[in-house]
Structures are given as C-alpha cells and as structure tokens.
Residue, then its C-alpha position, 0 to 999 in steps of 0.5 A: x052694369x056688372x059684366x063679371x061677378x065672383x062670389x065666395x071663391x076659395x082656392x088653395x095649393x097644398x096646405x096654403x090658402x091663396x084666396x078665401x071667400x073672395x068676392x069681386x065685381x067688374x062694372x062696364x067701363x071700369x079700369x081696375x088695378x089688381x095689386x098685391x105683393x109677389x105670391x099673394x094670388x094675383x095670377x091665380x085670380x086671373x087664371x080663375x076668372x079666365x077659366x084656366x083654373x077651377x076654384x075649390x069653391x065659389x062661382x064666376x059669372x060673366x054677363x052674356x055676349x061679353x068678349x074677353x081678351x087676355x095677354x098670355x105671354x105663352x101663346x105660340x106664334x106660327x113660323x112663316x107668318x109676318x107680324x102684319x099677318x098675326x095682327x090682321x088675325x085680330x079682325x078674323x071675324x070681320x074677314x069671315x063676314x066679308x067672305x060670307x058677303x062675297x059668297x052671297x054675291x056669287x050665288x046671286x047669279x042663280x037666285x030666284x027673285x025671292x032669294x035675291x031679295x033675301x040675299x040683298x038684305x043679308x049683304x046690306x046687314x054685313x056691309x053695315x057691320x063691316x063699315x061701322x067696325x072700320x073694316x076698310x081701314x084695318x091696315x091703317x089701324x094695324x099700323x097705328x097701334x103697331x107703331x104706338x108699341x114700337x113694332x113699326x121699328x122692327x118691320x111689320x113684314x118680319x117673320x114672328x119666329x125671328x122675334x125676341x121674347x120682348x118683341x113677341x110680347x109686343x105683338x101679342x099685346x098689339x093684337x089684343x088691343x086691336x081686338x078691342x074686347x069688352x074686357x081686357x085682362x093685362x098681366x104686367x104689360x109694361x115689362x117689355x115696353x120702352x118708356x115712350x111705348x109705355x106712355x103711348x099705352x098709358x094714353x090708349x088705356x086712359x081713353x079705353x071705353x071698355x073695362x080692363x083688369x090690369x096687374x102691374x108693379x109700375x106705380x106711375x103707370x097704374x096711377x095714370x090708367x086705373x080708377x079702381x084698385x083691388x088689393x090681394x093680401x092674406x088670401x083676402x081681396x079688398x076693393x078701393x075706389x081711386x088710383x094706386x096713390x089714393x088706395x095707399x092712403x086709404x090702406x095705411x089708414x085702415x092698417x093703423x085703425x086695425x092696429x089701434x083696435x087690436x091694441x085697445x082690445x088687448x088692454x081690455x082682455x088683460x084687464x078682464x083676465x087680471x080681475x078674474x084671476x084676483x077675484x074668482x077665489x074669493x066668495x065675496x067677489x066670485x060672482x063679479x069674476x064670473x060675470x067678467x068671464x062671460x063678458x070675455x067669452x062673448x068677446x070676438x077676439x081680433x087678430x093682430x094685423x099681420x106684418x107684410x114680409x119685406x125682403x132684405x137684399x144685400x150683395x156680398x163683396x169680393x176682393x177689389x178687382x183691377x182698375x179695368x173691368x173689361x175692354x171691348x175692341x171692335x166688338x160686333x154683336x149678333x148671331x147669324x147677322x150683325x146687330x151692331x156696328x163695331x164697338x169699343x167699350x171700356x168699363x172701370x172699377x166702381x162704375x154703375x152703368x145702365x144699358x137702354x134701348x128698344x127691344x131686339x137691339x141686342x141688350x141681353x146679347x151684349x151682356x152675354x157676349x161681355x161675360x163670354x157666355x156667347x161668342x161675338x161675330x167679331x172683335x174681342x173682349x178682354x176681362x180685367x184681373x180678379x173679376x168675380x161676376x154675378x149675373x142675373x139672367x132673364x129666365x123662365x121657371x117653366x118646367x123647373x121641378x126643383x123647389x127653391x131649397x133644391x135650387x139653392x142647394x144645387x149651386x151651394x151644396x155646402x150650406x145647411x138646411x137652416x142656412x138655405x131657409x134663412x137666405x130665402x127668408x131674407x129675400x121675402x120667401x115664406x115656408x109656403x113658397x119654398x116648399x113649392x116647385x119653381x114652376x108654380x111660383x109667381x114671376x116675382x117669387x122666382x126672381x127672388x130665388x134667383x136674387x138669393x143665389x146672387x147674394x150668396x156669392x162673393x162678387x165684385x161685378x154685378x150684371x143684371x138683365x131686367x131684374x125688376x120685371x115681376x118684382x113688387x114695389x117693396x122688393x124693387x125699392x129694396x133691390x134699388x137700395x142694395x145696388x146703391x150700397x154695393x161698392x162694386x161695379x154694376x152693369x144693368x139692362x132696364x126699361x125702368x128709368x125710375x129704378x136707375x136714374x138716381x144711382x147710375x154713373x153712365x147710361x149706354x144707349x144701344x140705339x146709337x150702336x145698332x145696325x137697325x133702323x130705330 
C-alpha cells in the first residue's frame, strides 16, 4: 500500500530546474535511500514532501492518518529543559491520554450510574491504548534509545542549552526514533554520530517496521539499511530496487547503454545527412534524398548523456616549516570549566593526525585552541616557525547573503572574475550554483566553496574539522586523494574512519584525555 504519492512535480530556482516531472511513491515498510550529487535537489525534494516548500507544479498526497517524523537540525531546544525532559516529549500524546484518564477518575465521585458506566468504558479504552504502547515502560525506553546514540554518556539530566551542535542533533534524532512515526525522514543522520552509535542506528533501522526516507553519503550505512534507492540527477528522479551497491551496478549499466544508443544514433544521423548532401542536387537521386530527409525529420534525437561534474581538489603548498609544528604544555581545554586534564602534545612536520572521540569532549575546541582562535583555560601552545595554516571550520551558511563568487572575492580581492569562476568550477560548482546565495546552497555545495578558499591559499599546515559532512561520494574520494598527496602536515577531526584510516600516521583519542565519564 502506498503511503506517499508524488506526481509530476516541477520545481526550479531562478532559471535552474531542480526537479522536473518528478514521480515518487513510498510503500508501507519501505526503506528508501535518496541519493545524488551535492546540489541535485535531495533537500528540495524533502522540503516539498514535508510541506516546507510549495512545488511550482504537481501534487503530493499522503495517505490518511499517517504520522511523519522529520529530523530538522534547526529545531529550537528550550533552555532549562533536561535531555530527559525533551525525550519524554516524544510521548506527549500518551501523557495527555493519561491526564484525561485521571480527570475521568476525579469526575466519577459525582457521576450518575449511566455516566459512571460511560466513564469506565472510556477509562478502559485509554488504559488499553497506554498499555499496548508501552506507556508504563517509557523511562526504560528513553534510556535504551538514548544510550544507543550516546546520550547516556553525556547525562540525561544535562540542560539542553549546554549541548554542542552534534549533541543537540543526537537529542533530536533520539526523540524522533522514540516517536516511532509511520514514516521517518532522515537527512544525513550519521554526520554527528560516532562509529559505535552509527552501528547501533544501523541495527535499529534495519529492524524498523515502518517506512523511512534516508539521505546519506555514508555508503556502508546506506548499504546496510535501505532496500530501495531513488537517484536524483539532472532534475530527474529514478527508482531502483536494492541497496546502494546494487543501484550503482544498474546505474553504470544504464549509463553505458545510453551512451551506446547515442553513439549508434549519431552514426546513423551522419550517414543520412551525408547521403542527403550528396544526392539532393541530382535529379536521378533527389527522391531518395527527400525520403532520407523525412526519415531524419521523424527521428527522435537522443541527447548525449551528461558527464557528472567531478570536483578536483588540490592544496597549494607553502614553504617548508620548522621541524616542530606546535608544542602544547599542560594545556587545559574548556570555556567555563575544564574539558580535559592537562595535556602535553607535540606535532612534527609531515605528520598526518586524526582526532577522534565522542561528541562534546572538545575536538573542535582543541583545534581552535591550538590555532589561537580561543584561549586555553591554562597551559600554553608554542607554534613552530614559518607556519602557514589553512583551517576548514564547521560552519553554517544560514543568513549568508554572499554568492560563492562574492565569498571568494571577499578573501581574495586580487583575483579576476575568470580566476574566481575557474577556482569554483574546479571544486565541482556550476554557473547555476555560484550565482545563488550561500544561504540557499546545499551543505555539500557550501563545503565546496569553503574548500575552494583553502585551495587558493599557500599552506603547510592543514587543519580540518569534519570536512566530509555533507560531501557526496565523488567529492569525499577527491578530498581524500588531495590530502594524501599534500606534502604538508595535517590535523583532522572526523567521525569517518573509512575516510582517514589508510593515510594518517597517528590517531589521537580525546576520550583518553577528557575529564568527563565516557
């Protein structure tokens, strides 16, 4: 049974087509992966089906009595509420039913016999609903899912206002899973999860009895949990049965067939045009030439399959620095309170180090402290000589009204228009992308603009904070290649061991240095 039908949806932005004659159906219990390169329209499609965006044309129809849960990372969490308070809100309807039942009990004292019978019937129905939905096991359920996603390590009594961005996303995801809607809509849920929590979520979704639509660039995760793929490319949405690996096999066969059909038709067109050109002027063959012309006119000309734009990342290397990149002595990270015990760290020229650890331990704080962006609580950092750092920071483009061209020019005013466009094109951004404002770009497109700024600098110390969040598969592979080829020093924060495990020289685990219980 179909619980969602999308028919002939068209949507564009400015002069750019994002979705064209899009058709989509979601069947009960289907686990759908929505995939495609950055900027192809995945988030736009999610906004349309959830009603955040009205399509230019077409219709979206949900079946009756369907509940939809959407992981919206911009949801506001109220200061003063604990993590536990927010998670218990997932069962708000059941708490309202309990309150209704208690009110019925209060009114029984003054009820007539007929009223009493009706009230007892209502109370019985409510009691059945509460018991069948596990109402009296809510706290145990909250702790089970919260621990699975790592919230137990933070402490369920912690004020949500004190959480990091990654921890906040975990709270929203946990609340969504506890609500157990008819359909889950998850937009890159693994971005802020650690490896063990991704495994837990993978197992949870594999056994999820209801339907979900998942956007993710984490291929092993997608392969584990989905059984249908919808691929967005060139404003077209195509359905494939199977996981991501099976989709890629079918997709490559399809592209090969399309290219062969195009090349075969082009040979036929060339042959007909050559015959027409040689024979239309001669009286004896003009009839045959006209016949070939009619044949050519009736032919439905195939378009040449579009080549997928792949980014090309390369970091410009500055002069070689001194042997020591930095030395940290008795360094204590934190803001109002310490996040770590005193640390003594040492990084030498040419080392490539990944920093791992669960969210909230201070990985970003460590990078910013080492670079001098924020002060430490105590201790000191001594930077080496001739250091030219390049820092990729986790950031949002919300409210940024610059276009990508303006964003580059702001930092590199000496570049010509052509040079800026060429630099952005190398990062996989088209003319359509670079004429839009940063605030309307997808997360992946925004990340490519920030990587572009890094590639225009001469650097010998590359500092990257979760650079693969939002990047599509091709961009992640290209970034990995660029970092491997970079002859300078690298310090990387990442939750993605597949991205860094085969090129780093060392791994620093912040869990060994934290003052928190992990």
